[in-house]
N, C-alpha and C positions, 0 to 999 in steps of 0.2 A: 101737311103743315109746311108753310113757307120757311125756308132757311133764313134765320135772322142773324144779322151782324151786330155785334155789340161795340159801341163807340165809347172809348174810355179817355176822358180828358185828363189834364194834369191834376186837377182837384180829385178826380176819381182815383187816380193812381196813387196819390199821396195818402189817400184813405186806405187803399188796398195793400200797398207794399209794406212788408215787415223786414227790417234790416237783418235780423237773425235768420229768417227763412231765406232771404236773398243770398246771404253769405253761404249758407249750406248748399243752395242750388248751384251757385257759382263754383264752389269747391268741388262738388260732384262732377260738374261739367269739365273742369280742368283735369280731374283724374281720368275721366272717360275720353277726353279729347285725343290723346295720343293713339288710342286704338280705334278711333271712330271711323277713319277712312273717309271723312266727309270734308274735303277741302273747301273752305268758303272763299268767296271772291269779294274784293273791295274795289269798286269801280268809281273813279273820280273824274269829273269833267269840269273844265273851266267854263264859266258863263260869260255872255256879253254884258254882264252887270258886275258890280263889285262883290262877287261871291263865287262859290263853287257848289256843284251838285255831287253828292256821293250816294252810292247804293251799296248795300251789303246784302249779298245773296249767296246761297240760301242758308238760313239759320237752321241747323240740324243737330240732333243729339241721338245717340243710340237708345233704342227703346222708347222713343218719343214719336207718336204718330201725328206730328204737326211740324210745320216749318214756318219761318218768317222771311219776309222781304222788307228791307228798310230803305227808305229814300229820305235823304236829308238835304236841306239847303243850309250853307254856312255863309253868313254875312257878318264879318267881324265887327262892323260898326253898329249893327242892330242889337236890340235888346228884346228878347233873347237872341243871341248870335246864331244859335242852331234851331232850326224849325223843320219839322217833317212828320212822317207817319210811319208806323210799323204795321204791316199787314200780317196777321196771324192766320194761317191756313190749316185746314184739316188735311193731314197727309194721305188720307184714304181716297178723297175725291176732290180735293182742292177747294172745298167750301171756305169762304172767307168768314172766319169765326169772329174776328175782332179787328178794329182799327184803333191803335193806341198812339197817344202823343209820344213822339220820338224823343224830344228833348228830355223828358222826365226819365224814360227808360234808359236812355244813353247815359245820363248823369249817374243814375243809380248803379247800372252795371259797370260803368267805367270806374267810378269811385270805390265801390265795394270790392271789385276785382283787384284794384290797386291796393286796397287795404290788405287783401289776402297776400299779394305779392310782397308788400312791405313787411308784413308780419313774418312771412316765411324767410326773408333774407336779413332783416335787421338783427343785430345782436340782442340777446335775450334781455339784457339789462338796459337797453336803450329805451328811455321813457320820455325824453324831451323831443317834441315833434315841432318841426318848422314847416310853414306853409308859404310858398311863393306863388301868388295868384289866388285870390280869395273868392273864387266862384263856386258854382254848384258842384263841380266835381270834387274840389277840395273839401267842401262840406261833407260829402259822403265818405271820403277817405278818413276824415277825422272821426266821423260817426262809427265807421267800421272798425277803425283801430281801437277805439275805446271799448268795443265789444270783444276784441281779441287780445289786448294786453293793457297793462296800466299806462296811463299818460299823465305824467306829473306836471308838465308845463307845455304851453303852446306858444310859439313865436310866429307872428304873422306879418307878411309884407305883401303889398299890392300897389300898383302904380296909382290907384285911386285911394287916397286916404279915407274917403267915406266908405268905400267897400271894405277896406281893411278893418275899420272901426265897427262896421256892422257885423263882420265875421267874428270879431272879438266879443261883441255883445251876445252873439248866439252861442259861442263855444268857450268863452273865457280866454285867458292868456294875455299876451302883451304884444305890442307893435314893434316892428323893426324898420329901419330906414332903407334897407337894401337887401338883395338876395344874399350878398356876401355876409352881411350881419346875421342873417338867419343861419347860414351854414356855420358861422363861427360859434354859435351857441347850441344849436340843435343837433342831437345825435341821429335823428331821422329827418330828412328834408324831402318834402313833396313839392314838386313844381307842376303847376297846371296853368299854363299861360298860352298866349298867342305869339310868343317871341320868335323872331327870325334871326336873332343873334344870341350867342352864348351868354347865359346869365351867371354861370359859375365856371371857373378855370381850376387847374390843379392846385394853385396857391390857396384856393378857398377851401380845399377838402382836407380834413384832418383824418388820421388813422381811425378806423372803427366806424366811420360814417356810413350810413345807408342813404342812397338817393333814389327816389322814384320820379321819373320824368314822364308826365302824361300828355304834354302839349304837342309832342312830335308825332302826329298821326297823318301827315301828308307832306309831300315834298316842299322844301324851303323853310320848314319850321325847325327850330333848334333851341334847346334850353341849356345843354351842357356842352362845353368845348370838346371836340373830338378827342383831345388828349386825355380828358377825364375818362371817357369810355375805354380808350385803349389801355389805360393804366389800371382799370378796375380789376380787383382780384376775382370777382364774380360779376359777369355781365349777363343778365337774364332778360328774356323777352317772352312774349306770349306765343309768337309764331316767327320762326327764323326767316322764311322766304318773304313774308309780308314786311317784317322789320327791315330787311335789306332792300325792299322795293320802295318803301315810303315812310319808314319809321326811323328809329335812332341809329340803326346800322347804316341806312342810306345817308343820313345827315353827316355821318363821319366817314363816308366812303369805305365802309367795311363790308366784307362778304357775309353770307348767312352763318358760316362756321365760326365767325368771330364771337358769336354769342355762346357762352359756356353752357347755358342751360335754358330750357323753357320753364315757365312756372309749373306746367303740368308735370314735367320730369321731376321737379323738386317736390311737389306735393305727392307724387307717386313713389318718392324715395329712389328714383332712378338716378338722381344727382344729389350730392350732399348739400348743395347750397353753400352758405357760409360755414367755414370750418374753424375760424379763429376770430375772437372778438376784435382783433386789431385790423382785420381786413376791411377794405372799402368795397361795398357792393352797390350795384345799380340795377334797377328794374325799369325797363322801357317798353311798355305795352303799346300796341297799335289799336287793339279792340277787334274782337272776332264775332262773326255773325251768330254763332251758337249762343253767345251771351245774351243777345236780344231775345232769342227763343226762351232761354231759361227763365228770364224775369217776366216776359210777356205771358208765358203759360201760367206762371204763378198768379199774376194779376187777373188773368181771364178766369181761371178756376175759382178764385175768390169772388170775383164779380158775379159769376154764375150762381155761386152759393148764396150770395147776399142780394142778388138781383139789382146790382148797381150799374149805372151807366145807361145810355140811350140805346135802344135796339131798333134797327131799321131793316127793311127788306129791300136790299139794293137791286134785286132782280124783279121787284114788283112793278 
């Protein structure tokens, strides 16, 4: 019988993915990641067009006989701004099991992993969430946080008033006129933008705040002033070397050891994370290849069970 490849579109993935199952898979991945010994690579190249190409290879997890290769194009002026594909391969013989829409998987794994990091670091009684950048990733952060902790109020700011209003219509809450206004009222602030200049400085940050910065995933991007990162009581990342190469540490010209912890260390209880409600904490992930595998495998298994998506014989 010919080996068939399953093609899963955005619509297929939105039908297949379950936030609770994704959170569980990502949490397990972070706990395993420290002992995995599978260093992933993130390769970025400028293009002779107004965008960049990025590849994440290989997505690997202990005990999982599959791996992923992701290739993205990022064109900030386009809608959607991120387009690409994730290849899910059988680890035993390299068979191409599935081709999945990268934008959907990336938004889900980035947003829900950020929700895990935010919940792990924010003070227990913090329940007012602020969003700066009302896009797909922030959508998933709010969705994940509401599964992990109570959210009593939501404050939203985006450079596009229409996008901010649409986010409010989906999630509830109220609008703010600036990132500083969000930080003044929210105990948890999630930034998910394309910014190349700091949106928040130390004067905007009150004691006890938690900040999650998602937009700094390649050189030149910056959401928090370097002084905010240097002053944080706990600065956590998902991967120290990667954060120092192209993430929040690089943006502040900080070395890998400037990060007090990784999220995996916190979830494994190897680092205590926040130890006082008055501390200022920051989580600045870059995004890791194994996260693509964790969610792609979930979607593929469910698609196989439900026979969803188009199947093709690419070798035929």
